[in-house]
Structures are given as C-alpha cells and as structure tokens.
C-alpha positions as CSV (number, residue, x, y, z in Angstrom):
1,X,185.8,190.8,176.4
2,X,184.6,191.3,172.8
3,X,188.1,191.2,171.5
4,X,188.6,187.6,172.9
5,X,185.4,186.4,171.2
6,X,186.5,188.1,168.0
7,X,189.8,186.2,168.0
8,X,188.1,182.9,168.8
9,X,185.7,183.5,165.9
10,X,188.7,184.2,163.6
11,X,190.4,181.0,164.8
12,X,187.3,179.0,164.1
13,X,186.9,180.4,160.6
14,X,190.5,179.5,159.9
15,X,190.0,175.9,161.2
16,X,186.9,175.6,159.1
17,X,188.6,176.9,156.0
18,X,191.6,174.6,156.6
19,X,189.3,171.6,157.0
20,X,187.4,172.4,153.8
21,X,190.6,172.8,151.8
22,X,192.0,169.5,153.1
23,X,188.7,167.8,152.3
24,X,188.6,169.2,148.8
25,X,192.1,167.9,148.3
26,X,190.9,164.5,149.4
27,X,188.0,164.7,147.0
28,X,190.2,165.5,144.1
29,X,192.8,162.9,144.8
30,X,191.4,159.9,146.7
31,X,187.7,159.8,146.7
32,X,185.2,158.6,144.1
33,X,183.2,161.5,142.8
34,X,179.9,159.7,143.0
35,X,179.1,161.3,146.3
36,X,177.9,164.7,147.6
37,X,179.4,166.0,150.9
38,X,178.0,168.6,153.2
39,X,179.2,170.0,156.6
40,X,176.7,170.8,159.3
41,X,176.3,171.0,163.0
42,X,178.4,172.8,165.5
43,X,181.7,172.8,163.6
44,X,180.0,174.4,160.6
45,X,178.0,176.9,162.7
46,X,179.7,178.0,165.9
47,X,182.8,178.2,168.0
48,X,182.1,175.3,170.4
49,X,182.3,171.9,168.8
50,X,183.2,168.4,169.7
51,X,183.0,166.7,166.3
52,X,182.7,167.3,162.6
53,X,179.3,166.4,161.2
54,X,179.4,165.4,157.5
55,X,176.5,164.4,155.3
56,X,177.2,162.0,152.5
57,X,174.7,161.5,149.7
58,X,175.5,158.1,148.0
59,X,174.3,155.7,145.4
60,X,176.4,152.6,146.2
61,X,176.5,151.3,149.8
62,X,179.7,149.4,149.3
63,X,181.5,152.5,148.0
64,X,180.1,154.4,150.9
65,X,181.8,152.3,153.5
66,X,185.2,152.7,151.7
67,X,184.7,156.4,151.4
68,X,183.9,156.7,155.1
69,X,187.0,154.7,156.0
70,X,189.2,156.9,153.8
71,X,187.8,160.1,155.3
72,X,188.2,158.8,158.9
73,X,191.8,157.7,158.2
74,X,192.7,161.1,156.6
75,X,191.2,163.1,159.5
76,X,192.0,160.8,162.3
77,X,192.8,163.7,164.6
78,X,189.1,164.8,164.4
79,X,186.0,163.0,165.6
80,X,184.0,162.6,162.4
81,X,180.3,161.8,162.5
82,X,178.7,160.7,159.3
83,X,175.0,161.0,158.4
84,X,174.4,159.2,155.1
85,X,171.4,159.3,152.8
86,X,170.6,158.1,149.3
87,X,169.5,160.9,147.0
88,X,165.9,159.8,147.3
89,X,166.1,159.6,151.1
90,X,167.5,163.1,151.3
91,X,165.0,164.4,148.8
92,X,162.2,162.9,151.0
93,X,163.6,164.2,154.3
94,X,165.1,167.6,153.0
95,X,167.7,167.1,155.8
96,X,170.3,169.3,154.1
97,X,168.0,172.3,154.0
98,X,166.7,171.7,157.6
99,X,170.2,171.7,159.1
100,X,171.5,174.5,156.8
101,X,174.4,172.3,155.6
102,X,177.3,173.7,153.7
103,X,178.1,171.8,150.5
104,X,181.8,170.8,150.1
105,X,182.6,170.9,146.3
C-alpha cells in the first residue's frame, strides 16, 4: 500500500522536474525575460492534478498575450491555466505567498 504511494510520488516529482526543465529551456530560448513565472496549485503540490497552474507577473499586456500563446503551444499536451498580475497587483494581493507558489527561474 505505502510502496504504491511512494512510487506515485516519485513519478510526480519526475514529471514536475521535467516540466520545470522544459520551461526553463523555453525561458532561455523563446520567451522575453520581462516576466516572472511561478507554479502553483495541484501540479506543484500533490499527486492528483488536472492542469498546470502558472502565475505570470508582467509589465506589458501585449507581450503577455504573445507569451501565453508560446507557452500554450510548447506545452499543448498539458492543460495550462494562467493567472496573470502586474507587479503592483501581485504586491497588493500577495497571491504568490498565499498559494505557496514555486518560482521558475
């Protein structure tokens, strides 16, 4: 019983690690670096997930839409859910802290 859960946890850690590596590659090669990205939600925190929740902190709304399109295209086998804030909005809400988000750098 415990062994099965252990292997599911290992599998999830590997999936999370693979996603983060692929995302970092995307950041280095395709995306504008004027953004901050964070993972949160079920994918970042437990074994059972339906989607991948990403917080994007942005300055330019037009660039934001292009960035979301690139991410969606690169990870089209995943259901990606974006939550987007300007720096001032996030500062006011402290959403990153509240959801215990993981920064992708």
